[in-house]
C-alpha positions in Angstrom: -37.9 27.3 72.0 -39.6 25.9 69.0 -37.5 25.6 65.9 -39.3 25.7 62.7 -38.0 23.9 59.6 -37.4 26.2 56.8 -38.0 25.2 53.2 -36.1 26.6 50.3 -38.2 29.1 48.5 -39.6 28.0 45.1 -37.7 30.8 43.5 -34.5 28.8 44.1 -35.7 25.9 42.0 -34.8 27.4 38.6 -31.4 28.3 39.9 -30.8 24.7 40.9 -32.1 23.2 37.6 -30.2 25.7 35.3 -26.8 23.9 35.5 -28.5 20.5 34.8 -30.2 21.9 31.7 -27.0 23.5 30.5 -25.2 20.2 30.7 -28.0 18.4 28.9 -27.8 21.0 26.1 -24.1 20.2 25.6 -24.7 16.5 24.9 -24.0 15.0 21.5 -26.2 15.8 18.6 -28.0 12.9 17.1 -27.8 12.9 13.3 -29.5 10.3 11.3 -27.9 9.2 8.0 -29.8 10.0 4.9 -32.0 7.3 3.8 -30.7 5.4 0.7 -32.7 4.9 -2.3 -33.5 1.5 -3.6 -31.4 0.5 -6.7 -33.0 -1.8 -9.3 -31.5 -3.5 -12.3 -33.4 -4.1 -15.4 -33.4 -7.4 -17.4 -30.8 -6.1 -19.9 -28.2 -5.2 -17.2 -26.0 -8.2 -17.9 -26.1 -7.6 -21.6 -24.5 -4.2 -21.0 -21.4 -5.6 -19.2 -18.2 -6.5 -21.0 -16.0 -9.5 -20.4 -13.0 -8.9 -18.3 -9.8 -8.6 -20.3 -7.6 -11.7 -20.4 -4.7 -11.7 -18.0 -1.3 -10.6 -19.4 0.7 -13.3 -21.2 3.8 -12.6 -19.0 4.0 -11.6 -15.4 7.0 -10.9 -13.2 8.0 -9.7 -9.8 11.2 -8.6 -8.1 12.4 -8.6 -4.5 15.5 -8.0 -2.5 17.3 -10.7 -0.5 17.4 -8.4 2.5 14.9 -5.6 3.0 16.9 -4.0 5.8 20.6 -4.3 4.9 23.5 -2.4 6.3 24.5 0.7 4.4 27.7 -0.9 3.2 26.5 -4.5 2.6 25.7 -6.5 -0.5 22.2 -7.5 -1.4 20.9 -9.6 -4.2 18.0 -8.5 -6.3 15.9 -11.4 -7.6 13.2 -11.4 -10.3 11.1 -14.1 -11.9 9.3 -14.0 -15.3 6.3 -16.4 -15.8 4.0 -17.2 -18.7 0.8 -18.3 -17.0 2.4 -20.0 -14.0 5.4 -21.5 -15.8 8.8 -19.9 -15.5 10.2 -18.5 -18.8 13.8 -19.3 -19.7 16.1 -17.4 -22.0 14.7 -13.9 -21.3 17.3 -11.1 -20.8 16.8 -8.9 -17.8 17.9 -5.3 -17.0 17.8 -3.5 -13.6 18.0 0.1 -12.4 18.4 1.0 -8.7 16.8 4.3 -7.6 18.9 5.8 -4.8 18.1 9.2 -3.3 21.2 10.6 -5.0 20.3 9.2 -8.4 19.8 6.1 -10.5 22.4 3.4 -11.0 22.1 0.7 -13.7 22.9 -2.8 -12.6 26.0 -4.0 -14.6 24.8 -7.5 -15.3 22.2 -8.4 -17.9 21.4 -12.0 -16.9 19.3 -14.4 -18.8 16.5 -16.2 -17.0 17.0 -19.8 -16.0 14.6 -22.7 -16.5 12.4 -21.5 -13.6 12.3 -17.9 -15.0 14.7 -16.5 -12.3 17.5 -14.0 -12.5 19.6 -12.4 -9.8 21.7 -9.3 -9.6 24.3 -8.7 -6.9 24.2 -5.1 -5.6 27.0 -3.6 -3.4 25.4 -0.7 -1.6 28.7 1.1 -0.8 26.9 3.6 1.5 25.1 5.2 -1.5 21.8 5.3 0.4 21.3 6.9 3.9 20.0 4.8 6.7 16.2 4.8 6.9 15.7 6.0 3.4 14.1 3.4 1.1 15.5 2.6 -2.3 13.7 0.8 -5.1 14.9 -1.4 -8.0 13.1 -1.7 -11.3 13.6 -4.8 -13.3 12.6 -5.3 -17.0 12.6 -8.5 -18.9 12.9 -8.6 -22.7 11.3 -11.5 -24.5 10.1 -11.9 -28.1 10.3 -8.2 -28.8 8.3 -7.4 -25.7 9.4 -5.5 -22.6 7.8 -6.8 -19.4 8.0 -4.5 -16.4 8.2 -6.1 -13.0 6.9 -4.9 -9.7 9.6 -2.9 -7.9 12.0 -4.5 -5.4 12.8 -2.4 -2.4 15.1 -2.2 0.6 15.8 0.3 3.4 19.4 0.5 4.7 19.7 0.3 8.5 
């Protein structure tokens, strides 16, 4: 008996290609970014700019001795006041701690030493819940000016 090979009819070809075309249609779209315009500067551009303002006369920063203290521990809050890069002595400092339950003023009002440093002891007494950050703002008073420091912070663990 003679077996004849059968070929798939041509009408089956579109059915076989349809899934491939459907997959190709789901591919990522290619979006080109918009073309940027050229920017040109005229000769008078530099004449229009203003000089940067001078840096402030006084600068200060504050930090905690321990950024992750126990809820009932004592930390020290340090701050430094400088004029240019030199420590300023004789400036009175004041601090306020911002707990979640409210603000507490630091009792001491120390005077900066020859290097411009002051320190405040702070007994936490469980006033801040674990994992909740607290911040401390320190201000220095010198020559009729108030200088605000960057805030110190800590998060009881």
